[in-house]
C-alpha positions in Angstrom: -44.9 -59.9 -25.9 -43.3 -62.1 -22.9 -40.0 -61.5 -22.0 -37.1 -63.8 -22.8 -36.0 -66.2 -20.5 -32.7 -64.6 -19.5 -35.1 -61.6 -19.2 -37.2 -64.1 -16.7 -33.9 -65.1 -15.1 -32.2 -61.5 -14.0 -36.1 -60.1 -13.0 -35.9 -63.9 -10.8 -32.8 -62.8 -9.2 -33.3 -59.3 -9.2 -36.6 -60.1 -7.2 -35.2 -62.6 -4.3 -32.6 -59.6 -3.9 -35.4 -57.1 -3.2 -37.2 -59.5 -0.7 -34.3 -59.9 1.0 -32.2 -56.2 1.1 -35.3 -53.8 0.1 -35.3 -52.4 -3.5 -33.4 -49.0 -2.5 -30.3 -50.7 -1.8 -29.9 -54.0 -4.6 -27.6 -52.3 -7.3 -27.3 -53.3 -11.1 -24.0 -55.0 -9.3 -25.8 -56.9 -7.1 -28.5 -58.4 -9.7 -25.3 -59.3 -12.1 -22.9 -60.4 -9.3 -25.5 -62.6 -7.8 -26.2 -64.3 -11.4 -22.6 -64.8 -12.5 -21.3 -61.5 -15.0 -20.8 -58.5 -15.0 -23.1 -55.5 -14.9 -22.8 -54.6 -18.6 -23.9 -58.1 -19.5 -27.6 -57.1 -17.7 -28.1 -54.2 -20.2 -28.1 -56.0 -22.3 -31.6 -57.3 -21.3 -32.8 -54.8 -19.0 -32.8 -51.1 -19.4 -32.5 -50.4 -15.7 -33.5 -51.4 -12.0 -36.7 -49.5 -11.8 -38.1 -52.0 -15.4 -37.1 -54.8 -13.4 -39.1 -54.1 -9.9 -42.2 -52.3 -12.8 -42.0 -55.5 -14.8 -42.8 -57.2 -11.6 -45.6 -54.9 -10.0 -47.6 -54.6 -13.0 -47.3 -58.5 -14.4 -48.4 -59.0 -11.0 -51.1 -56.3 -10.6 -52.7 -57.3 -13.6 -52.8 -61.2 -12.3 -54.7 -59.8 -9.9 -57.0 -57.7 -11.6 -57.7 -60.6 -14.0 -58.4 -63.3 -11.6 -60.5 -60.5 -9.5 -62.8 -60.4 -13.1 -63.4 -63.9 -13.2 -64.3 -64.0 -10.0 -66.8 -60.9 -10.3 -67.8 -62.6 -13.0 -68.8 -66.0 -11.9 -72.8 -67.1 -11.1 -71.3 -68.1 -7.4 -72.8 -66.5 -3.8 -70.8 -63.9 -1.9 -69.2 -66.2 0.1 -67.6 -68.1 -2.2 -66.5 -65.5 -4.2 -64.6 -64.2 -0.8 -63.5 -67.5 -0.7 -62.3 -67.8 -4.4 -60.7 -64.6 -3.3 -58.7 -65.9 -1.0 -57.2 -68.9 -2.8 -56.5 -66.4 -5.1 -54.3 -64.5 -3.4 -52.8 -68.5 -2.3 -51.9 -68.7 -4.8 -50.4 -66.1 -6.1 -48.6 -65.7 -3.4 -47.0 -69.0 -3.3 -46.2 -69.3 -7.0 -44.3 -65.6 -6.1 -43.6 -64.9 -2.6 -40.6 -62.4 -3.6 -42.3 -61.0 -6.4 -45.7 -60.1 -3.5 -42.7 -58.8 -1.4 -41.7 -56.2 -4.6 -45.7 -55.6 -4.7 -46.7 -55.2 -0.7 -43.1 -52.8 0.4 -41.9 -51.3 -3.0 -45.0 -50.2 -5.1 -44.2 -46.2 -4.1 -40.4 -46.8 -6.2 -42.5 -47.0 -9.9 -42.3 -43.9 -11.2 -43.3 -44.1 -15.1 -46.3 -46.7 -14.4 -46.9 -45.7 -10.2 -50.2 -44.0 -11.7 -51.3 -47.5 -13.8 -50.6 -49.1 -10.7 -52.6 -47.5 -8.1 -55.5 -47.2 -10.8 -55.8 -51.5 -10.5 -55.1 -51.4 -7.0 -57.7 -49.1 -6.5 -59.9 -51.2 -9.6 -59.0 -54.5 -6.6 -59.9 -52.9 -3.7 -63.4 -51.6 -4.9 -64.2 -54.2 -6.8 -63.5 -56.4 -3.5 -65.5 -54.4 -1.7 -68.3 -54.4 -3.9 -68.3 -58.3 -3.9 -68.3 -58.1 0.1 -71.8 -54.8 0.2 -73.6 -57.6 -2.6 -72.9 -60.2 0.0 -74.4 -57.7 3.0 -77.0 -56.5 0.7 -78.0 -60.6 -0.1 -77.3 -61.4 3.3 -74.8 -64.0 2.9 -72.7 -61.8 5.8 -72.9 -60.0 8.2 -73.5 -56.3 8.2 -71.1 -54.8 9.2 -68.8 -52.0 7.6 -67.2 -53.1 4.5 -64.5 -51.2 4.4 -63.2 -52.5 8.3 -63.9 -55.9 6.5 -61.9 -55.5 3.4 -58.9 -54.2 5.8 -59.5 -57.3 7.9 -58.7 -59.4 5.5 -56.8 -57.8 2.7 -54.6 -57.5 5.2 -53.9 -61.2 5.8 -53.5 -61.7 2.4 -51.3 -58.7 1.5 -48.7 -60.2 4.5 -49.1 -64.0 3.0 -45.7 -63.5 1.3 -44.0 -63.3 4.9 -45.3 -66.1 6.5 -45.7 -68.6 2.7 -42.2 -69.8 3.3 -42.4 -71.0 6.7 -44.7 -73.5 6.0 -43.6 -75.5 3.0 -45.6 -78.1 4.4 -48.6 -76.6 3.9 -50.5 -77.3 1.1 -51.9 -73.9 -1.0 -55.7 -76.0 -1.2 -55.3 -76.5 2.9 -53.8 -73.1 3.8 -56.4 -71.0 1.3 -59.5 -73.3 3.0 -58.8 -72.4 6.2 -57.7 -69.4 5.6 -61.7 -68.6 4.2 -62.9 -70.3 7.2 -61.2 -68.1 10.0 -61.7 -64.8 7.4 -65.5 -65.4 6.8 -66.5 -67.3 10.2 -64.1 -66.5 13.4 -62.7 -68.6 15.7 -66.1 -68.9 17.6 -67.3 -72.5 17.6 
């Protein structure tokens, strides 16, 4: 069941506050004040702050898994799959920089869904690594350590939520194309 429009509004306001102040520093009162309502009114839609964080993080993690599954199952070359993964990150991050801040910075505050999130994260990283290994085995990409490749690419992609809001004039497709070129082929001529 998808959340009501009011609940989505609360989640959106909260995700902005979480990015600005950090999850731990934000109270339900802060969220209510930002919405111009009384804190008690929030509880008609949300149980607590953790429910908001859980929705943000789990829905994003599941969106990444769904996108990665489509990439993995495609008949594309490994290099093309890696480009598609980079585009997936740019697309999701461009649409939800605030949520991505929570995904990267606040996941450890999950309680009931922490184990589920960690399973999704490991599944994502393992599938990504498997695509890299397949590319190595097929002689499509250099035979270097797949873990270092994964770390290098994901480090850049996971920090996009910081960089993208400062570059609002950059088209996501152009960003994905340039990132693919740099991350997959380097900067040498």
